[in-house]
C-alpha positions as a Markdown table, in Angstrom:
| # | Residue | x | y | z |
|---|---|---|---|---|
| 1 | Unk | 0.2 | 0.2 | 0.0 |
| 2 | Unk | 3.2 | 2.2 | 0.6 |
| 3 | Unk | 3.9 | 2.6 | -2.6 |
| 4 | Unk | 0.1 | 3.4 | -4.0 |
| 5 | Unk | -0.6 | 7.1 | -5.0 |
| 6 | Unk | -2.2 | 8.4 | -1.8 |
| 7 | Unk | -5.2 | 11.0 | -1.5 |
| 8 | Unk | -3.6 | 14.4 | -0.5 |
| 9 | Unk | -6.5 | 16.8 | 0.7 |
| 10 | Unk | -4.6 | 20.7 | 2.1 |
| 11 | Unk | -8.2 | 21.3 | 4.0 |
| 12 | Unk | -6.3 | 25.5 | 3.4 |
| 13 | Unk | -4.2 | 25.5 | 0.8 |
| 14 | Unk | -4.5 | 29.6 | 1.1 |
| 15 | Unk | -4.2 | 30.5 | -3.1 |
| 16 | Unk | -3.6 | 29.0 | -5.9 |
| 17 | Unk | -3.9 | 32.8 | -7.5 |
| 18 | Unk | -3.7 | 35.8 | -6.0 |
| 19 | Unk | -7.1 | 37.1 | -6.3 |
| 20 | Unk | -6.0 | 41.1 | -6.4 |
| 21 | Unk | -3.2 | 40.4 | -8.8 |
| 22 | Unk | -4.3 | 37.5 | -10.6 |
| 23 | Unk | -0.9 | 35.5 | -10.1 |
| 24 | Unk | -0.3 | 32.5 | -9.2 |
| 25 | Unk | 2.8 | 32.4 | -6.3 |
| 26 | Unk | 5.9 | 32.5 | -7.3 |
| 27 | Unk | 8.5 | 30.2 | -8.6 |
| 28 | Unk | 11.0 | 29.0 | -6.3 |
| 29 | Unk | 14.5 | 27.9 | -7.5 |
| 30 | Unk | 13.4 | 27.9 | -11.1 |
| 31 | Unk | 10.8 | 25.5 | -10.3 |
| 32 | Unk | 6.4 | 27.5 | -11.2 |
| 33 | Unk | 4.0 | 26.9 | -8.3 |
| 34 | Unk | 1.9 | 24.7 | -9.7 |
| 35 | Unk | 5.0 | 22.3 | -11.3 |
| 36 | Unk | 6.1 | 22.5 | -7.3 |
| 37 | Unk | 2.5 | 21.2 | -5.9 |
| 38 | Unk | 1.9 | 18.3 | -8.2 |
| 39 | Unk | 5.6 | 17.1 | -7.8 |
| 40 | Unk | 4.8 | 16.9 | -4.1 |
| 41 | Unk | 1.4 | 14.7 | -4.8 |
| 42 | Unk | -1.0 | 17.4 | -3.9 |
| 43 | Unk | -4.7 | 16.4 | -4.7 |
| 44 | Unk | -6.7 | 19.0 | -4.3 |
| 45 | Unk | -7.2 | 21.7 | -2.1 |
| 46 | Unk | -9.3 | 24.6 | -0.3 |
| 47 | Unk | -8.4 | 28.0 | -1.9 |
| 48 | Unk | -9.9 | 31.4 | -0.2 |
| 49 | Unk | -12.2 | 33.5 | -2.4 |
| 50 | Unk | -12.7 | 36.3 | -1.3 |
| 51 | Unk | -10.3 | 38.7 | -0.2 |
| 52 | Unk | -10.1 | 38.7 | 3.4 |
| 53 | Unk | -7.2 | 36.5 | 5.0 |
| 54 | Unk | -5.2 | 36.9 | 1.2 |
| 55 | Unk | -5.6 | 40.5 | 0.0 |
| 56 | Unk | -6.5 | 43.3 | 1.4 |
| 57 | Unk | -9.3 | 45.7 | -0.1 |
| 58 | Unk | -13.6 | 45.8 | 0.9 |
| 59 | Unk | -14.0 | 42.2 | 1.7 |
| 60 | Unk | -18.2 | 42.8 | -0.2 |
| 61 | Unk | -19.7 | 40.5 | -2.8 |
| 62 | Unk | -18.0 | 41.9 | -5.9 |
| 63 | Unk | -14.4 | 41.5 | -4.7 |
| 64 | Unk | -15.9 | 37.7 | -4.3 |
| 65 | Unk | -16.7 | 37.3 | -7.4 |
| 66 | Unk | -13.7 | 39.0 | -9.2 |
| 67 | Unk | -11.9 | 36.3 | -7.5 |
| 68 | Unk | -14.2 | 33.9 | -8.8 |
| 69 | Unk | -13.6 | 35.9 | -12.3 |
| 70 | Unk | -9.7 | 35.0 | -11.6 |
| 71 | Unk | -10.2 | 31.1 | -10.8 |
| 72 | Unk | -12.3 | 30.8 | -13.9 |
| 73 | Unk | -10.2 | 32.7 | -16.0 |
| 74 | Unk | -7.2 | 30.6 | -14.4 |
| 75 | Unk | -9.0 | 27.0 | -15.3 |
| 76 | Unk | -9.9 | 27.7 | -19.4 |
| 77 | Unk | -5.9 | 28.6 | -19.4 |
| 78 | Unk | -4.4 | 26.1 | -17.5 |
| 79 | Unk | -5.7 | 22.4 | -18.0 |
| 80 | Unk | -3.9 | 20.7 | -14.9 |
| 81 | Unk | -6.3 | 22.4 | -13.1 |
| 82 | Unk | -9.7 | 20.8 | -11.9 |
| 83 | Unk | -12.5 | 23.0 | -10.5 |
| 84 | Unk | -14.0 | 20.9 | -6.9 |
| 85 | Unk | -17.6 | 20.6 | -7.1 |
| 86 | Unk | -18.2 | 17.2 | -6.0 |
| 87 | Unk | -15.7 | 14.4 | -4.5 |
| 88 | Unk | -15.9 | 12.5 | -7.8 |
| 89 | Unk | -13.6 | 15.6 | -9.1 |
| 90 | Unk | -11.5 | 14.9 | -6.5 |
| 91 | Unk | -10.7 | 11.1 | -7.5 |
| 92 | Unk | -10.9 | 12.8 | -11.0 |
| 93 | Unk | -7.9 | 15.2 | -10.5 |
| 94 | Unk | -5.8 | 12.2 | -8.8 |
| 95 | Unk | -6.6 | 9.6 | -12.1 |
| 96 | Unk | -5.5 | 13.2 | -14.1 |
| 97 | Unk | -2.8 | 14.0 | -12.4 |
| 98 | Unk | -4.2 | 17.3 | -12.0 |
| 99 | Unk | -4.7 | 19.9 | -9.1 |
| 100 | Unk | -8.4 | 20.2 | -7.5 |
| 101 | Unk | -9.4 | 23.3 | -6.4 |
| 102 | Unk | -12.3 | 23.9 | -3.9 |
| 103 | Unk | -13.7 | 26.9 | -3.4 |
| 104 | Unk | -13.8 | 28.0 | 0.1 |
| 105 | Unk | -13.7 | 31.2 | 1.9 |
| 106 | Unk | -12.1 | 33.2 | 4.8 |
| 107 | Unk | -14.5 | 35.1 | 6.9 |
| 108 | Unk | -18.5 | 35.0 | 5.7 |
| 109 | Unk | -20.0 | 38.4 | 6.8 |
| 110 | Unk | -18.7 | 41.0 | 4.6 |
| 111 | Unk | -19.2 | 39.1 | 1.8 |
| 112 | Unk | -23.1 | 38.7 | 2.2 |
| 113 | Unk | -23.4 | 41.8 | 3.2 |
| 114 | Unk | -26.1 | 40.9 | 4.9 |
| 115 | Unk | -28.3 | 38.9 | 2.9 |
| 116 | Unk | -28.3 | 34.8 | 3.3 |
| 117 | Unk | -29.7 | 34.6 | -0.3 |
| 118 | Unk | -26.9 | 35.1 | -1.4 |
| 119 | Unk | -25.2 | 31.7 | 0.1 |
| 120 | Unk | -27.2 | 29.9 | -2.8 |
| 121 | Unk | -26.0 | 32.0 | -4.9 |
| 122 | Unk | -22.1 | 31.7 | -4.0 |
| 123 | Unk | -23.4 | 27.4 | -4.1 |
| 124 | Unk | -24.4 | 27.4 | -7.3 |
| 125 | Unk | -21.1 | 28.9 | -8.2 |
| 126 | Unk | -19.1 | 26.4 | -6.7 |
| 127 | Unk | -18.4 | 27.5 | -3.4 |
| 128 | Unk | -17.6 | 24.0 | -1.6 |
| 129 | Unk | -16.7 | 24.8 | 2.0 |
| 130 | Unk | -17.4 | 28.4 | 4.0 |
| 131 | Unk | -15.6 | 30.0 | 7.2 |
| 132 | Unk | -18.3 | 31.9 | 9.2 |
| 133 | Unk | -16.1 | 34.0 | 10.9 |
| 134 | Unk | -12.2 | 35.1 | 10.5 |
| 135 | Unk | -10.8 | 37.2 | 13.6 |
| 136 | Unk | -13.1 | 39.3 | 14.6 |
| 137 | Unk | -16.7 | 39.8 | 15.6 |
| 138 | Unk | -19.2 | 39.9 | 13.5 |
| 139 | Unk | -23.1 | 39.8 | 12.6 |
| 140 | Unk | -22.4 | 35.9 | 12.2 |
| 141 | Unk | -20.4 | 35.8 | 15.6 |
| 142 | Unk | -17.6 | 36.4 | 17.1 |
| 143 | Unk | -13.4 | 35.5 | 15.9 |
| 144 | Unk | -11.1 | 34.1 | 18.3 |
| 145 | Unk | -9.1 | 37.4 | 18.9 |
| 146 | Unk | -12.2 | 39.1 | 20.5 |
| 147 | Unk | -12.0 | 39.2 | 24.5 |
| 148 | Unk | -15.3 | 38.4 | 25.2 |
| 149 | Unk | -17.0 | 35.7 | 22.9 |
| 150 | Unk | -20.8 | 36.4 | 22.0 |
| 151 | Unk | -21.5 | 32.9 | 20.2 |
| 152 | Unk | -24.0 | 32.6 | 17.3 |
| 153 | Unk | -25.6 | 35.1 | 16.7 |
| 154 | Unk | -29.3 | 34.7 | 15.3 |
| 155 | Unk | -28.1 | 35.9 | 12.1 |
| 156 | Unk | -25.0 | 34.0 | 12.3 |
| 157 | Unk | -28.2 | 30.2 | 12.4 |
| 158 | Unk | -29.9 | 31.9 | 9.2 |
| 159 | Unk | -26.4 | 31.8 | 8.1 |
| 160 | Unk | -25.9 | 27.8 | 8.9 |
| 161 | Unk | -29.0 | 27.0 | 7.8 |
| 162 | Unk | -28.2 | 28.1 | 3.8 |
| 163 | Unk | -25.0 | 26.9 | 4.0 |
| 164 | Unk | -26.9 | 22.9 | 5.1 |
| 165 | Unk | -29.1 | 23.4 | 2.8 |
| 166 | Unk | -27.3 | 24.4 | 0.1 |
| 167 | Unk | -24.9 | 21.4 | 0.7 |
| 168 | Unk | -21.8 | 23.1 | 1.2 |
| 169 | Unk | -18.9 | 22.6 | 4.4 |
| 170 | Unk | -19.1 | 24.9 | 7.4 |
| 171 | Unk | -15.9 | 25.6 | 8.4 |
| 172 | Unk | -14.8 | 27.6 | 11.8 |
| 173 | Unk | -11.3 | 28.2 | 11.7 |
| 174 | Unk | -11.0 | 31.2 | 13.4 |
| 175 | Unk | -14.1 | 31.2 | 15.7 |
| 176 | Unk | -14.1 | 31.6 | 19.4 |
| 177 | Unk | -14.6 | 29.0 | 21.2 |
| 178 | Unk | -18.2 | 29.4 | 22.7 |
| 179 | Unk | -19.6 | 30.3 | 18.2 |
| 180 | Unk | -17.0 | 27.2 | 17.4 |
| 181 | Unk | -19.1 | 25.0 | 19.9 |
| 182 | Unk | -22.5 | 26.8 | 19.1 |
| 183 | Unk | -22.0 | 26.3 | 15.4 |
| 184 | Unk | -21.0 | 22.3 | 15.4 |
| 185 | Unk | -23.9 | 22.0 | 17.4 |
| 186 | Unk | -26.5 | 23.8 | 15.2 |
| 187 | Unk | -24.9 | 22.8 | 12.0 |
| 188 | Unk | -26.4 | 19.6 | 10.2 |
| 189 | Unk | -23.6 | 18.8 | 8.4 |
| 190 | Unk | -20.9 | 17.6 | 9.4 |
| 191 | Unk | -18.7 | 20.4 | 10.2 |
| 192 | Unk | -14.7 | 21.2 | 9.6 |
| 193 | Unk | -11.4 | 23.4 | 10.9 |
| 194 | Unk | -9.7 | 24.0 | 8.1 |
| 195 | Unk | -6.7 | 25.1 | 9.9 |
| 196 | Unk | -5.9 | 25.0 | 13.5 |
| 197 | Unk | -3.4 | 23.0 | 15.9 |
| 198 | Unk | -4.3 | 21.7 | 19.9 |
| 199 | Unk | -4.5 | 24.5 | 22.1 |
| 200 | Unk | -3.7 | 21.8 | 24.7 |
| 201 | Unk | -0.5 | 22.0 | 22.9 |
| 202 | Unk | 0.0 | 25.1 | 22.2 |
| 203 | Unk | -2.2 | 28.1 | 24.0 |
| 204 | Unk | -2.8 | 30.3 | 21.0 |
| 205 | Unk | -5.9 | 32.0 | 20.5 |
| 206 | Unk | -6.2 | 30.3 | 17.1 |
| 207 | Unk | -6.3 | 26.7 | 18.5 |
| 208 | Unk | -9.0 | 25.0 | 19.1 |
| 209 | Unk | -9.6 | 24.0 | 22.7 |
| 210 | Unk | -10.4 | 20.3 | 23.9 |
| 211 | Unk | -14.0 | 20.9 | 24.6 |
| 212 | Unk | -14.5 | 22.3 | 20.8 |
| 213 | Unk | -12.3 | 19.3 | 19.3 |
| 214 | Unk | -14.4 | 16.3 | 21.0 |
| 215 | Unk | -17.8 | 18.2 | 19.9 |
| 216 | Unk | -16.3 | 18.4 | 17.2 |
| 217 | Unk | -15.1 | 15.0 | 16.5 |
| 218 | Unk | -18.6 | 13.6 | 18.3 |
| 219 | Unk | -20.4 | 15.5 | 14.7 |
| 220 | Unk | -17.8 | 13.1 | 12.5 |
| 221 | Unk | -16.0 | 16.2 | 12.2 |
| 222 | Unk | -12.5 | 17.4 | 11.1 |
| 223 | Unk | -10.0 | 19.8 | 12.2 |
| 224 | Unk | -6.9 | 20.3 | 9.7 |
| 225 | Unk | -3.7 | 20.8 | 11.4 |
| 226 | Unk | -1.6 | 23.6 | 9.8 |
| 227 | Unk | 2.3 | 23.9 | 9.8 |
| 228 | Unk | 2.0 | 27.9 | 10.6 |
| 229 | Unk | 4.2 | 28.6 | 13.1 |
| 230 | Unk | 2.8 | 30.3 | 16.2 |
| 231 | Unk | 0.3 | 27.6 | 16.3 |
| 232 | Unk | 2.9 | 25.0 | 16.8 |
| 233 | Unk | 5.4 | 26.1 | 18.9 |
| 234 | Unk | 6.7 | 24.0 | 21.8 |
| 235 | Unk | 9.0 | 26.0 | 23.3 |
| 236 | Unk | 8.6 | 30.3 | 23.8 |
| 237 | Unk | 10.6 | 31.5 | 21.0 |
| 238 | Unk | 11.3 | 29.0 | 19.7 |
| 239 | Unk | 10.4 | 27.7 | 15.7 |
| 240 | Unk | 9.1 | 24.6 | 15.3 |
| 241 | Unk | 9.9 | 22.1 | 13.0 |
| 242 | Unk | 8.0 | 18.9 | 11.4 |
| 243 | Unk | 7.8 | 16.7 | 14.6 |
| 244 | Unk | 6.3 | 19.7 | 16.0 |
| 245 | Unk | 3.4 | 19.7 | 13.5 |
| 246 | Unk | 3.0 | 15.9 | 13.8 |
| 247 | Unk | 2.5 | 16.0 | 17.7 |
| 248 | Unk | -0.7 | 18.0 | 17.2 |
| 249 | Unk | -1.9 | 15.3 | 14.4 |
| 250 | Unk | -1.0 | 12.4 | 17.2 |
| 251 | Unk | -2.8 | 14.1 | 19.7 |
| 252 | Unk | -6.1 | 14.5 | 18.1 |
| 253 | Unk | -5.2 | 10.6 | 17.3 |
| 254 | Unk | -4.9 | 10.0 | 20.3 |
| 255 | Unk | -7.4 | 11.4 | 22.2 |
| 256 | Unk | -10.7 | 11.6 | 19.2 |
| 257 | Unk | -9.3 | 9.1 | 17.3 |
| 258 | Unk | -7.7 | 9.1 | 13.8 |
| 259 | Unk | -10.8 | 9.8 | 11.4 |
| 260 | Unk | -11.3 | 13.5 | 13.3 |
| 261 | Unk | -7.6 | 14.8 | 12.1 |
| 262 | Unk | -6.1 | 15.8 | 8.4 |
| 263 | Unk | -3.9 | 18.5 | 6.8 |
| 264 | Unk | -5.0 | 22.1 | 6.5 |
| 265 | Unk | -1.3 | 23.8 | 5.7 |
| 266 | Unk | -2.3 | 27.6 | 5.7 |
| 267 | Unk | 0.4 | 27.9 | 3.7 |
| 268 | Unk | 0.8 | 31.2 | 1.3 |
| 269 | Unk | 3.6 | 31.6 | -1.0 |
| 270 | Unk | 2.1 | 34.0 | -2.4 |
| 271 | Unk | 2.9 | 36.4 | 1.4 |
| 272 | Unk | 3.8 | 39.8 | 0.4 |
| 273 | Unk | 6.5 | 41.1 | 2.8 |
| 274 | Unk | 5.0 | 45.0 | 2.3 |
| 275 | Unk | 1.4 | 43.1 | 3.9 |
| 276 | Unk | 2.9 | 41.0 | 6.5 |
| 277 | Unk | 4.8 | 43.7 | 8.1 |
| 278 | Unk | 2.8 | 46.2 | 7.8 |
| 279 | Unk | -1.1 | 44.9 | 7.8 |
| 280 | Unk | -1.1 | 41.6 | 8.7 |
| 281 | Unk | 1.2 | 42.3 | 11.7 |
| 282 | Unk | 0.4 | 45.7 | 12.5 |
| 283 | Unk | -3.3 | 44.2 | 12.5 |
| 284 | Unk | -3.5 | 40.7 | 14.1 |
| 285 | Unk | 0.0 | 40.7 | 16.4 |
| 286 | Unk | -1.3 | 38.4 | 18.4 |
| 287 | Unk | -1.5 | 35.7 | 15.2 |
| 288 | Unk | 2.0 | 36.0 | 14.2 |
| 289 | Unk | 3.8 | 37.1 | 17.4 |
| 290 | Unk | 7.7 | 37.6 | 16.9 |
| 291 | Unk | 7.7 | 35.7 | 13.6 |
| 292 | Unk | 8.6 | 37.3 | 10.0 |
| 293 | Unk | 7.7 | 36.1 | 6.9 |
| 294 | Unk | 10.7 | 34.0 | 6.6 |
| 295 | Unk | 9.8 | 31.9 | 9.6 |
| 296 | Unk | 6.4 | 31.6 | 9.5 |
| 297 | Unk | 6.0 | 28.4 | 8.8 |
| 298 | Unk | 7.8 | 25.4 | 11.1 |
| 299 | Unk | 11.5 | 24.4 | 9.8 |
| 300 | Unk | 11.5 | 21.9 | 7.2 |
| 301 | Unk | 7.1 | 21.7 | 6.3 |
| 302 | Unk | 7.3 | 25.1 | 4.9 |
| 303 | Unk | 6.3 | 25.4 | 1.4 |
| 304 | Unk | 3.9 | 22.8 | -1.0 |
| 305 | Unk | 7.2 | 20.9 | -2.5 |
| 306 | Unk | 7.3 | 19.9 | 1.7 |
| 307 | Unk | 3.9 | 17.8 | 1.6 |
| 308 | Unk | 5.4 | 15.1 | -0.2 |
| 309 | Unk | 7.5 | 14.3 | 2.6 |
| 310 | Unk | 4.3 | 13.9 | 5.0 |
| 311 | Unk | 4.1 | 10.4 | 4.3 |
| 312 | Unk | 7.2 | 9.0 | 6.0 |
| 313 | Unk | 7.2 | 11.9 | 8.1 |
| 314 | Unk | 4.1 | 9.9 | 9.8 |
| 315 | Unk | 5.6 | 6.8 | 9.1 |
| 316 | Unk | 8.5 | 7.5 | 11.5 |
| 317 | Unk | 6.3 | 8.7 | 14.1 |
| 318 | Unk | 4.4 | 4.4 | 13.8 |
| 319 | Unk | 1.2 | 5.9 | 12.2 |
| 320 | Unk | 0.0 | 3.1 | 10.0 |
| 321 | Unk | -0.6 | 3.1 | 6.4 |
| 322 | Unk | -4.5 | 2.9 | 6.7 |
| 323 | Unk | -3.9 | 6.2 | 9.4 |
| 324 | Unk | -1.6 | 7.8 | 6.9 |
| 325 | Unk | -4.3 | 8.0 | 4.2 |
| 326 | Unk | -6.9 | 9.1 | 6.6 |
| 327 | Unk | -5.0 | 12.0 | 7.7 |
| 328 | Unk | -3.1 | 13.3 | 4.4 |
| 329 | Unk | -6.9 | 12.8 | 2.9 |
| 330 | Unk | -9.4 | 11.0 | 3.6 |
| 331 | Unk | -10.7 | 12.1 | 6.1 |
| 332 | Unk | -11.2 | 15.2 | 4.4 |
| 333 | Unk | -12.9 | 13.9 | 1.3 |
| 334 | Unk | -15.0 | 11.7 | 3.9 |
| 335 | Unk | -16.4 | 14.7 | 5.4 |
| 336 | Unk | -17.2 | 15.9 | 1.8 |
| 337 | Unk | -18.9 | 12.8 | 0.5 |
| 338 | Unk | -22.0 | 13.7 | 3.7 |
| 339 | Unk | -22.2 | 17.3 | 2.7 |
| 340 | Unk | -21.3 | 17.8 | -1.3 |
| 341 | Unk | -22.5 | 14.3 | -2.4 |
| 342 | Unk | -25.9 | 13.8 | -0.4 |
| 343 | Unk | -27.8 | 15.8 | -2.5 |
| 344 | Unk | -26.0 | 16.2 | -6.1 |
| 345 | Unk | -24.4 | 19.0 | -7.3 |
| 346 | Unk | -25.7 | 22.7 | -5.7 |
């Protein structure tokens, strides 16, 4: 089984196309980003539609539509990309050696501009994962940096009903703990946390506490463990490595079962030094800490190329082949099938 190609799904790959500039992430060592992604064995990735989390500007519905336009245009020009609307598309991407692109988003509220009817339209355009909150409070609920998490609002419940009915996955990355717990309990579909780590191992507001992870597992959900260095730091001020990332995978697997953990790298190779230092660090210092654009990911696991080393790294920690297959993609695929494929294509 070790010699068979593994399905590899990145629960948060951020971007295959930068939304404002409509540029793919840059080449590295002379190799284009897409070439590296495919060579690493990556099968599919969740990308951020709209601006929040990947660019600057007003993150409204028009900005969201412009990001879709960019990807649709890219699909027409690059046959190695495949827009994922169902799990059959992920299987097709793997079979044909293409990269599946799953439309997700980071922070919903500003995109729908107070109108939950837009969620059905988003689903019809191919949206498949919807992150409810970013770092702040919104009309939907609270982000992880709010000092007082007031939980899911009634408008948030309205939005979740629309997301459920449209066959999209509820994503609780960036949400505050109370908001996440209430959304997990309220959603009818299986929720996920696309990219976060374990707060018991690293006390960071972006990481999920055990009660949230327990509730997520009880609903059959999955957390995508991320390589973002501030979230997997084992010693204060010491940059983590891949082994520290795997510590978080092992913790979830040991405590709640192998079916509830995956990978959500949060790789963003297109990040700008200007945005990182003068926007992201300035607005969210609690997120990045003292890390720089060059050290913001775990040492040895910071580029799309590095997905290639994950299977052996997990084997080295004693994971069985069947468990490795679940962590690398099988668990996310199971959730996606239960939500996307239940009622056919939206």
